[in-house]
N, CA, C and O atoms as a printed pandas DataFrame, in Angstrom:
     atom_number atom_name residue_name chain_id  residue_number  x_coord  y_coord  z_coord
0              1         N          UNK        A               1  -71.291   26.527  -78.875
1              2        CA          UNK        A               1  -71.332   26.022  -77.519
2              3         C          UNK        A               1  -71.416   27.162  -76.515
3              4         O          UNK        A               1  -72.192   27.099  -75.561
4              5         N          UNK        A               2  -70.619   28.201  -76.727
5              6        CA          UNK        A               2  -70.621   29.331  -75.805
6              7         C          UNK        A               2  -71.968   30.031  -75.816
7              8         O          UNK        A               2  -72.475   30.439  -74.772
8              9         N          UNK        A               3  -72.544   30.167  -77.004
9             10        CA          UNK        A               3  -73.851   30.813  -77.106
10            11         C          UNK        A               3  -74.937   30.007  -76.419
11            12         O          UNK        A               3  -75.816   30.569  -75.765
12            13         N          UNK        A               4  -74.876   28.692  -76.567
13            14        CA          UNK        A               4  -75.872   27.838  -75.930
14            15         C          UNK        A               4  -75.769   27.911  -74.405
15            16         O          UNK        A               4  -76.784   27.943  -73.709
16            17         N          UNK        A               5  -74.541   27.937  -73.895
17            18        CA          UNK        A               5  -74.358   28.054  -72.447
18            19         C          UNK        A               5  -74.870   29.386  -71.927
19            20         O          UNK        A               5  -75.462   29.449  -70.849
20            21         N          UNK        A               6  -74.649   30.438  -72.677
21            22        CA          UNK        A               6  -75.137   31.753  -72.253
22            23         C          UNK        A               6  -76.659   31.804  -72.279
23            24         O          UNK        A               6  -77.270   32.404  -71.395
24            25         N          UNK        A               7  -77.276   31.188  -73.273
25            26        CA          UNK        A               7  -78.739   31.150  -73.334
26            27         C          UNK        A               7  -79.292   30.327  -72.172
27            28         O          UNK        A               7  -80.251   30.738  -71.519
28            29         N          UNK        A               8  -78.693   29.172  -71.914
29            30        CA          UNK        A               8  -79.143   28.340  -70.800
30            31         C          UNK        A               8  -78.939   29.035  -69.462
31            32         O          UNK        A               8  -79.782   28.924  -68.572
32            33         N          UNK        A               9  -77.831   29.749  -69.311
33            34        CA          UNK        A               9  -77.578   30.498  -68.079
34            35         C          UNK        A               9  -78.612   31.583  -67.866
35            36         O          UNK        A               9  -79.127   31.740  -66.759
36            37         N          UNK        A              10  -78.923   32.330  -68.905
37            38        CA          UNK        A              10  -79.951   33.358  -68.801
38            39         C          UNK        A              10  -81.312   32.777  -68.492
39            40         O          UNK        A              10  -82.070   33.336  -67.699
40            41         N          UNK        A              11  -81.623   31.646  -69.122
41            42        CA          UNK        A              11  -82.897   30.983  -68.861
42            43         C          UNK        A              11  -82.983   30.491  -67.424
43            44         O          UNK        A              11  -84.034   30.595  -66.793
44            45         N          UNK        A              12  -81.893   29.961  -66.908
45            46        CA          UNK        A              12  -81.878   29.473  -65.532
46            47         C          UNK        A              12  -82.030   30.617  -64.529
47            48         O          UNK        A              12  -82.706   30.458  -63.512
48            49         N          UNK        A              13  -81.422   31.743  -64.798
49            50        CA          UNK        A              13  -81.586   32.907  -63.924
50            51         C          UNK        A              13  -83.041   33.369  -63.932
51            52         O          UNK        A              13  -83.610   33.652  -62.878
52            53         N          UNK        A              14  -83.637   33.445  -65.110
53            54        CA          UNK        A              14  -85.037   33.876  -65.217
54            55         C          UNK        A              14  -85.961   32.895  -64.502
55            56         O          UNK        A              14  -86.891   33.314  -63.814
56            57         N          UNK        A              15  -85.716   31.602  -64.656
57            58        CA          UNK        A              15  -86.553   30.612  -63.982
58            59         C          UNK        A              15  -86.407   30.675  -62.465
59            60         O          UNK        A              15  -87.390   30.500  -61.745
60            61         N          UNK        A              16  -85.209   30.921  -61.976
61            62        CA          UNK        A              16  -84.998   31.044  -60.539
62            63         C          UNK        A              16  -85.719   32.243  -59.961
63            64         O          UNK        A              16  -86.344   32.150  -58.905
64            65         N          UNK        A              17  -85.636   33.365  -60.647
65            66        CA          UNK        A              17  -86.340   34.563  -60.186
66            67         C          UNK        A              17  -87.848   34.357  -60.284
67            68         O          UNK        A              17  -88.592   34.795  -59.407
68            69         N          UNK        A              18  -88.302   33.693  -61.345
69            70        CA          UNK        A              18  -89.737   33.422  -61.485
70            71         C          UNK        A              18  -90.237   32.511  -60.366
71            72         O          UNK        A              18  -91.341   32.707  -59.858
72            73         N          UNK        A              19  -89.446   31.528  -59.981
73            74        CA          UNK        A              19  -89.843   30.650  -58.872
74            75         C          UNK        A              19  -89.981   31.435  -57.576
75            76         O          UNK        A              19  -90.907   31.202  -56.799
76            77         N          UNK        A              20  -89.064   32.362  -57.343
77            78        CA          UNK        A              20  -89.141   33.188  -56.140
78            79         C          UNK        A              20  -90.355   34.106  -56.174
79            80         O          UNK        A              20  -91.001   34.311  -55.146
80            81         N          UNK        A              21  -90.674   34.657  -57.333
81            82        CA          UNK        A              21  -91.836   35.541  -57.452
82            83         C          UNK        A              21  -93.128   34.754  -57.238
83            84         O          UNK        A              21  -94.031   35.221  -56.544
84            85         N          UNK        A              22  -93.219   33.577  -57.825
85            86        CA          UNK        A              22  -94.415   32.751  -57.647
86            87         C          UNK        A              22  -94.573   32.353  -56.183
87            88         O          UNK        A              22  -95.681   32.393  -55.650
88            89         N          UNK        A              23  -93.487   31.973  -55.534
89            90        CA          UNK        A              23  -93.561   31.607  -54.119
90            91         C          UNK        A              23  -93.988   32.802  -53.271
91            92         O          UNK        A              23  -94.752   32.643  -52.318
92            93         N          UNK        A              24  -93.505   33.988  -53.606
93            94        CA          UNK        A              24  -93.887   35.189  -52.864
94            95         C          UNK        A              24  -95.372   35.481  -53.023
95            96         O          UNK        A              24  -96.045   35.820  -52.050
96            97         N          UNK        A              25  -95.880   35.354  -54.228
97            98        CA          UNK        A              25  -97.305   35.595  -54.470
98            99         C          UNK        A              25  -98.154   34.575  -53.721
99           100         O          UNK        A              25  -99.174   34.928  -53.129
100          101         N          UNK        A              26  -97.738   33.323  -53.746
101          102        CA          UNK        A              26  -98.489   32.280  -53.043
102          103         C          UNK        A              26  -98.467   32.523  -51.538
103          104         O          UNK        A              26  -99.493   32.378  -50.874
104          105         N          UNK        A              27  -97.316   32.890  -50.999
105          106        CA          UNK        A              27  -97.215   33.122  -49.556
106          107         C          UNK        A              27  -97.978   34.359  -49.117
107          108         O          UNK        A              27  -98.544   34.377  -48.024
108          109         N          UNK        A              28  -98.006   35.394  -49.949
109          110        CA          UNK        A              28  -98.761   36.590  -49.580
110          111         C          UNK        A              28 -100.261   36.323  -49.576
111          112         O          UNK        A              28 -101.006   36.967  -48.838
112          113         N          UNK        A              29 -100.697   35.391  -50.384
113          114        CA          UNK        A              29 -102.115   35.053  -50.428
114          115         C          UNK        A              29 -102.522   33.970  -49.449
115          116         O          UNK        A              29 -103.684   33.566  -49.426
116          117         N          UNK        A              30 -101.591   33.493  -48.645
117          118        CA          UNK        A              30 -101.869   32.397  -47.713
118          119         C          UNK        A              30 -102.406   32.950  -46.391
119          120         O          UNK        A              30 -101.689   32.995  -45.391
120          121         N          UNK        A              31 -103.658   33.366  -46.395
121          122        CA          UNK        A              31 -104.269   33.894  -45.171
122          123         C          UNK        A              31 -104.695   32.771  -44.229
123          124         O          UNK        A              31 -104.845   32.984  -43.026
124          125         N          UNK        A              32 -104.886   31.588  -44.778
125          126        CA          UNK        A              32 -105.305   30.460  -43.949
126          127         C          UNK        A              32 -104.229   30.118  -42.916
127          128         O          UNK        A              32 -104.555   29.781  -41.778
128          129         N          UNK        A              33 -102.974   30.199  -43.291
129          130        CA          UNK        A              33 -101.896   29.905  -42.346
130          131         C          UNK        A              33 -101.909   30.887  -41.182
131          132         O          UNK        A              33 -101.720   30.496  -40.030
132          133         N          UNK        A              34 -102.132   32.155  -41.484
133          134        CA          UNK        A              34 -102.171   33.158  -40.415
134          135         C          UNK        A              34 -103.329   32.888  -39.451
135          136         O          UNK        A              34 -103.171   33.032  -38.239
136          137         N          UNK        A              35 -104.473   32.503  -39.974
137          138        CA          UNK        A              35 -105.624   32.196  -39.119
138          139         C          UNK        A              35 -105.359   30.970  -38.255
139          140         O          UNK        A              35 -105.686   30.955  -37.068
140          141         N          UNK        A              36 -104.772   29.954  -38.847
141          142        CA          UNK        A              36 -104.487   28.729  -38.103
142          143         C          UNK        A              36 -103.414   28.983  -37.051
143          144         O          UNK        A              36 -103.508   28.466  -35.938
144          145         N          UNK        A              37 -102.401   29.767  -37.385
145          146        CA          UNK        A              37 -101.351   30.086  -36.414
146          147         C          UNK        A              37 -101.913   30.903  -35.251
147          148         O          UNK        A              37 -101.510   30.710  -34.104
148          149         N          UNK        A              38 -102.833   31.805  -35.543
149          150        CA          UNK        A              38 -103.456   32.598  -34.486
150          151         C          UNK        A              38 -104.301   31.716  -33.564
151          152         O          UNK        A              38 -104.273   31.885  -32.345
152          153         N          UNK        A              39 -105.045   30.783  -34.142
153          154        CA          UNK        A              39 -105.851   29.869  -33.331
154          155         C          UNK        A              39 -104.958   28.968  -32.481
155          156         O          UNK        A              39 -105.276   28.699  -31.322
156          157         N          UNK        A              40 -103.863   28.509  -33.034
157          158        CA          UNK        A              40 -102.934   27.664  -32.283
158          159         C          UNK        A              40 -102.268   28.451  -31.152
159          160         O          UNK        A              40 -102.000   27.896  -30.086
160          161         N          UNK        A              41 -102.000   29.742  -31.381
161          162        CA          UNK        A              41 -101.400   30.576  -30.335
162          163         C          UNK        A              41 -102.357   30.758  -29.163
163          164         O          UNK        A              41 -101.928   30.873  -28.014
164          165         N          UNK        A              42 -103.648   30.784  -29.456
165          166        CA          UNK        A              42 -104.637   30.919  -28.379
166          167         C          UNK        A              42 -104.798   29.626  -27.589
167          168         O          UNK        A              42 -105.037   29.660  -26.382
168          169         N          UNK        A              43 -104.667   28.483  -28.268
169          170        CA          UNK        A              43 -104.893   27.179  -27.631
170          171         C          UNK        A              43 -103.749   26.222  -27.969
171          172         O          UNK        A              43 -103.959   25.264  -28.714
172          173         N          UNK        A              44 -102.555   26.456  -27.444
173          174        CA          UNK        A              44 -101.419   25.596  -27.827
174          175         C          UNK        A              44 -101.507   24.178  -27.260
175          176         O          UNK        A              44 -100.825   23.277  -27.748
176          177         N          UNK        A              45 -102.324   23.974  -26.250
177          178        CA          UNK        A              45 -102.410   22.644  -25.644
178          179         C          UNK        A              45 -103.416   21.738  -26.354
179          180         O          UNK        A              45 -103.435   20.533  -26.103
180          181         N          UNK        A              46 -104.238   22.284  -27.221
181          182        CA          UNK        A              46 -105.284   21.504  -27.887
182          183         C          UNK        A              46 -104.688   20.732  -29.065
183          184         O          UNK        A              46 -104.001   21.311  -29.906
184          185         N          UNK        A              47 -104.951   19.435  -29.122
185          186        CA          UNK        A              47 -104.329   18.571  -30.130
186          187         C          UNK        A              47 -104.812   18.890  -31.547
187          188         O          UNK        A              47 -104.022   18.814  -32.489
188          189         N          UNK        A              48 -106.064   19.238  -31.718
189          190        CA          UNK        A              48 -106.573   19.524  -33.068
190          191         C          UNK        A              48 -105.980   20.819  -33.630
191          192         O          UNK        A              48 -105.642   20.889  -34.811
192          193         N          UNK        A              49 -105.856   21.837  -32.781
193          194        CA          UNK        A              49 -105.237   23.072  -33.241
194          195         C          UNK        A              49 -103.767   22.840  -33.591
195          196         O          UNK        A              49 -103.249   23.404  -34.555
196          197         N          UNK        A              50 -103.106   22.002  -32.794
197          198        CA          UNK        A              50 -101.701   21.692  -33.075
198          199         C          UNK        A              50 -101.558   20.932  -34.395
199          200         O          UNK        A              50 -100.665   21.227  -35.189
200          201         N          UNK        A              51 -102.421   19.974  -34.623
201          202        CA          UNK        A              51 -102.363   19.202  -35.870
202          203         C          UNK        A              51 -102.633   20.100  -37.083
203          204         O          UNK        A              51 -101.949   19.992  -38.101
204          205         N          UNK        A              52 -103.621   20.977  -36.973
205          206        CA          UNK        A              52 -103.901   21.909  -38.066
206          207         C          UNK        A              52 -102.715   22.828  -38.320
207          208         O          UNK        A              52 -102.346   23.092  -39.464
208          209         N          UNK        A              53 -102.124   23.311  -37.228
209          210        CA          UNK        A              53 -100.986   24.219  -37.378
210          211         C          UNK        A              53  -99.804   23.514  -38.030
211          212         O          UNK        A              53  -99.179   24.074  -38.931
212          213         N          UNK        A              54  -99.488   22.315  -37.600
213          214        CA          UNK        A              54  -98.338   21.609  -38.162
214          215         C          UNK        A              54  -98.542   21.298  -39.643
215          216         O          UNK        A              54  -97.595   21.357  -40.427
216          217         N          UNK        A              55  -99.765   20.970  -40.022
217          218        CA          UNK        A              55 -100.057   20.713  -41.434
218          219         C          UNK        A              55  -99.901   21.986  -42.258
219          220         O          UNK        A              55  -99.266   21.979  -43.313
220          221         N          UNK        A              56 -100.488   23.081  -41.767
221          222        CA          UNK        A              56 -100.401   24.348  -42.500
222          223         C          UNK        A              56  -98.964   24.875  -42.514
223          224         O          UNK        A              56  -98.523   25.437  -43.517
224          225         N          UNK        A              57  -98.239   24.699  -41.419
225          226        CA          UNK        A              57  -96.858   25.191  -41.349
226          227         C          UNK        A              57  -95.956   24.415  -42.307
227          228         O          UNK        A              57  -95.068   24.997  -42.931
228          229         N          UNK        A              58  -96.178   23.114  -42.426
229          230        CA          UNK        A              58  -95.354   22.323  -43.344
230          231         C          UNK        A              58  -95.526   22.826  -44.777
231          232         O          UNK        A              58  -94.545   22.958  -45.508
232          233         N          UNK        A              59  -96.764   23.105  -45.182
233          234        CA          UNK        A              59  -97.007   23.604  -46.529
234          235         C          UNK        A              59  -96.438   25.013  -46.695
235          236         O          UNK        A              59  -95.767   25.304  -47.685
236          237         N          UNK        A              60  -96.707   25.871  -45.736
237          238        CA          UNK        A              60  -96.276   27.269  -45.805
238          239         C          UNK        A              60  -94.758   27.374  -45.874
239          240         O          UNK        A              60  -94.221   28.061  -46.742
240          241         N          UNK        A              61  -94.071   26.702  -44.970
241          242        CA          UNK        A              61  -92.607   26.782  -44.960
242          243         C          UNK        A              61  -91.984   25.980  -46.097
243          244         O          UNK        A              61  -90.862   26.270  -46.512
244          245         N          UNK        A              62  -92.686   24.991  -46.598
245          246        CA          UNK        A              62  -92.215   24.280  -47.788
246          247         C          UNK        A              62  -92.201   25.176  -49.013
247          248         O          UNK        A              62  -91.252   25.157  -49.797
248          249         N          UNK        A              63  -93.260   25.964  -49.176
249          250        CA          UNK        A              63  -93.309   26.914  -50.296
250          251         C          UNK        A              63  -92.225   27.980  -50.119
251          252         O          UNK        A              63  -91.574   28.373  -51.088
252          253         N          UNK        A              64  -92.034   28.443  -48.893
253          254        CA          UNK        A              64  -90.983   29.426  -48.622
254          255         C          UNK        A              64  -89.609   28.857  -48.976
255          256         O          UNK        A              64  -88.806   29.523  -49.629
256          257         N          UNK        A              65  -89.345   27.629  -48.544
257          258        CA          UNK        A              65  -88.069   26.985  -48.856
258          259         C          UNK        A              65  -87.883   26.768  -50.351
259          260         O          UNK        A              65  -86.784   26.948  -50.874
260          261         N          UNK        A              66  -88.950   26.382  -51.039
261          262        CA          UNK        A              66  -88.862   26.176  -52.485
262          263         C          UNK        A              66  -88.531   27.479  -53.201
263          264         O          UNK        A              66  -87.758   27.484  -54.159
264          265         N          UNK        A              67  -89.108   28.576  -52.745
265          266        CA          UNK        A              67  -88.812   29.861  -53.361
266          267         C          UNK        A              67  -87.373   30.285  -53.141
267          268         O          UNK        A              67  -86.720   30.775  -54.062
268          269         N          UNK        A              68  -86.872   30.098  -51.925
269          270        CA          UNK        A              68  -85.493   30.479  -51.617
270          271         C          UNK        A              68  -84.508   29.598  -52.378
271          272         O          UNK        A              68  -83.548   30.097  -52.966
272          273         N          UNK        A              69  -84.745   28.291  -52.367
273          274        CA          UNK        A              69  -83.840   27.373  -53.080
274          275         C          UNK        A              69  -83.889   27.625  -54.582
275          276         O          UNK        A              69  -82.858   27.593  -55.254
276          277         N          UNK        A              70  -85.088   27.875  -55.110
277          278        CA          UNK        A              70  -85.202   28.171  -56.535
278          279         C          UNK        A              70  -84.443   29.422  -56.920
279          280         O          UNK        A              70  -83.765   29.454  -57.947
280          281         N          UNK        A              71  -84.556   30.453  -56.098
281          282        CA          UNK        A              71  -83.842   31.693  -56.387
282          283         C          UNK        A              71  -82.328   31.484  -56.310
283          284         O          UNK        A              71  -81.597   31.901  -57.209
284          285         N          UNK        A              72  -81.863   30.848  -55.250
285          286        CA          UNK        A              72  -80.422   30.634  -55.100
286          287         C          UNK        A              72  -79.862   29.724  -56.186
287          288         O          UNK        A              72  -78.797   29.995  -56.739
288          289         N          UNK        A              73  -80.575   28.649  -56.489
289          290        CA          UNK        A              73  -80.103   27.725  -57.527
290          291         C          UNK        A              73  -80.116   28.394  -58.893
291          292         O          UNK        A              73  -79.203   28.198  -59.695
292          293         N          UNK        A              74  -81.153   29.184  -59.158
293          294        CA          UNK        A              74  -81.217   29.875  -60.437
294          295         C          UNK        A              74  -80.104   30.886  -60.604
295          296         O          UNK        A              74  -79.475   30.962  -61.659
296          297         N          UNK        A              75  -79.860   31.667  -59.557
297          298        CA          UNK        A              75  -78.802   32.679  -59.660
298          299         C          UNK        A              75  -77.415   32.048  -59.707
299          300         O          UNK        A              75  -76.577   32.453  -60.513
300          301         N          UNK        A              76  -77.169   31.060  -58.851
301          302        CA          UNK        A              76  -75.843   30.433  -58.829
302          303         C          UNK        A              76  -75.596   29.612  -60.095
303          304         O          UNK        A              76  -74.555   29.755  -60.737
304          305         N          UNK        A              77  -76.539   28.766  -60.447
305          306        CA          UNK        A              77  -76.367   27.935  -61.640
306          307         C          UNK        A              77  -76.323   28.749  -62.915
307          308         O          UNK        A              77  -75.508   28.493  -63.801
308          309         N          UNK        A              78  -77.210   29.737  -63.004
309          310        CA          UNK        A              78  -77.205   30.599  -64.181
310          311         C          UNK        A              78  -75.931   31.416  -64.277
311          312         O          UNK        A              78  -75.391   31.608  -65.366
312          313         N          UNK        A              79  -75.451   31.897  -63.143
313          314        CA          UNK        A              79  -74.201   32.650  -63.144
314          315         C          UNK        A              79  -73.023   31.813  -63.581
315          316         O          UNK        A              79  -72.147   32.287  -64.305
316          317         N          UNK        A              80  -72.998   30.559  -63.140
317          318        CA          UNK        A              80  -71.906   29.671  -63.556
318          319         C          UNK        A              80  -71.964   29.392  -65.056
319          320         O          UNK        A              80  -70.939   29.417  -65.738
320          321         N          UNK        A              81  -73.172   29.126  -65.568
321          322        CA          UNK        A              81  -73.290   28.864  -67.003
322          323         C          UNK        A              81  -72.941   30.098  -67.821
323          324         O          UNK        A              81  -72.288   29.995  -68.859
324          325         N          UNK        A              82  -73.369   31.254  -67.360
325          326        CA          UNK        A              82  -72.999   32.482  -68.067
326          327         C          UNK        A              82  -71.490   32.701  -68.038
327          328         O          UNK        A              82  -70.907   33.121  -69.037
328          329         N          UNK        A              83  -70.861   32.422  -66.913
329          330        CA          UNK        A              83  -69.419   32.586  -66.809
330          331         C          UNK        A              83  -68.656   31.628  -67.702
331          332         O          UNK        A              83  -67.703   32.028  -68.371
332          333         N          UNK        A              84  -69.065   30.369  -67.721
333          334        CA          UNK        A              84  -68.380   29.387  -68.579
334          335         C          UNK        A              84  -68.603   29.731  -70.044
335          336         O          UNK        A              84  -67.693   29.602  -70.862
336          337         N          UNK        A              85  -69.806   30.165  -70.374
337          338        CA          UNK        A              85  -70.071   30.574  -71.756
338          339         C          UNK        A              85  -69.202   31.746  -72.169
339          340         O          UNK        A              85  -68.700   31.785  -73.293
340          341         N          UNK        A              86  -69.021   32.702  -71.268
341          342        CA          UNK        A              86  -68.171   33.853  -71.573
342          343         C          UNK        A              86  -66.703   33.429  -71.691
343          344         O          UNK        A              86  -65.985   33.928  -72.557
344          345         N          UNK        A              87  -66.259   32.521  -70.834
345          346        CA          UNK        A              87  -64.884   32.018  -70.952
346          347         C          UNK        A              87  -64.664   31.300  -72.281
347          348         O          UNK        A              87  -63.637   31.500  -72.930
348          349         N          UNK        A              88  -65.607   30.478  -72.683
349          350        CA          UNK        A              88  -65.474   29.777  -73.959
350          351         C          UNK        A              88  -65.476   30.745  -75.130
351          352         O          UNK        A              88  -64.838   30.488  -76.151
352          353         N          UNK        A              89  -66.178   31.840  -74.991
353          354        CA          UNK        A              89  -66.203   32.829  -76.069
354          355         C          UNK        A              89  -64.869   33.570  -76.170
355          356         O          UNK        A              89  -64.415   33.878  -77.272
356          357         N          UNK        A              90  -64.243   33.855  -75.034
357          358        CA          UNK        A              90  -63.005   34.657  -75.031
358          359         C          UNK        A              90  -61.746   33.848  -75.323
359          360         O          UNK        A              90  -60.822   34.354  -75.959
360          361         N          UNK        A              91  -61.700   32.607  -74.870
361          362        CA          UNK        A              91  -60.476   31.797  -75.023
362          363         C          UNK        A              91  -60.491   31.157  -76.403
363          364         O          UNK        A              91  -61.458   30.485  -76.762
364          365         N          UNK        A              92  -59.416   31.359  -77.193
365          366        CA          UNK        A              92  -59.373   30.738  -78.519
366          367         C          UNK        A              92  -59.205   29.218  -78.418
367          368         O          UNK        A              92  -58.583   28.735  -77.471
368          369         N          UNK        A              93  -59.737   28.471  -79.356
369          370        CA          UNK        A              93  -59.584   27.008  -79.309
370          371         C          UNK        A              93  -58.141   26.586  -79.542
371          372         O          UNK        A              93  -57.393   27.262  -80.248
372          373         N          UNK        A              94  -57.762   25.482  -78.952
373          374        CA          UNK        A              94  -56.396   24.964  -79.101
374          375         C          UNK        A              94  -56.315   24.101  -80.346
375          376         O          UNK        A              94  -57.255   23.375  -80.671
376          377         N          UNK        A              95  -55.173   24.183  -81.051
377          378        CA          UNK        A              95  -55.000   23.416  -82.275
378          379         C          UNK        A              95  -54.235   22.117  -82.067
379          380         O          UNK        A              95  -54.328   21.211  -82.895
380          381         N          UNK        A              96  -53.481   22.010  -80.979
381          382        CA          UNK        A              96  -52.677   20.816  -80.772
382          383         C          UNK        A              96  -53.559   19.642  -80.342
383          384         O          UNK        A              96  -54.591   19.821  -79.696
384          385         N          UNK        A              97  -53.132   18.454  -80.714
385          386        CA          UNK        A              97  -53.874   17.243  -80.370
386          387         C          UNK        A              97  -53.042   16.408  -79.443
387          388         O          UNK        A              97  -51.812   16.445  -79.477
388          389         N          UNK        A              98  -53.720   15.657  -78.615
389          390        CA          UNK        A              98  -53.018   14.791  -77.662
390          391         C          UNK        A              98  -53.028   13.382  -78.123
391          392         O          UNK        A              98  -52.484   12.508  -77.449
């Protein structure tokens, strides 16, 4: 049980970091958002530029949020599983029954 928890904890940490790396790569390659934001900055009163900006911003900030949440969840959840696995490894099992 302790070994399985440690493996799952390590896997969760790796997946969280991988999610953050993938989100970073996607955001660095998102040149369309920068172009749309620049066009919206030039014409903030125009409804079409605003609609384009809001659509692109929702996707852009959604990917950013997914990367941050993935990293935090992976590190926190993986750390907890690693800690519980280590506790189970160190504490001897009890022999008394209830």
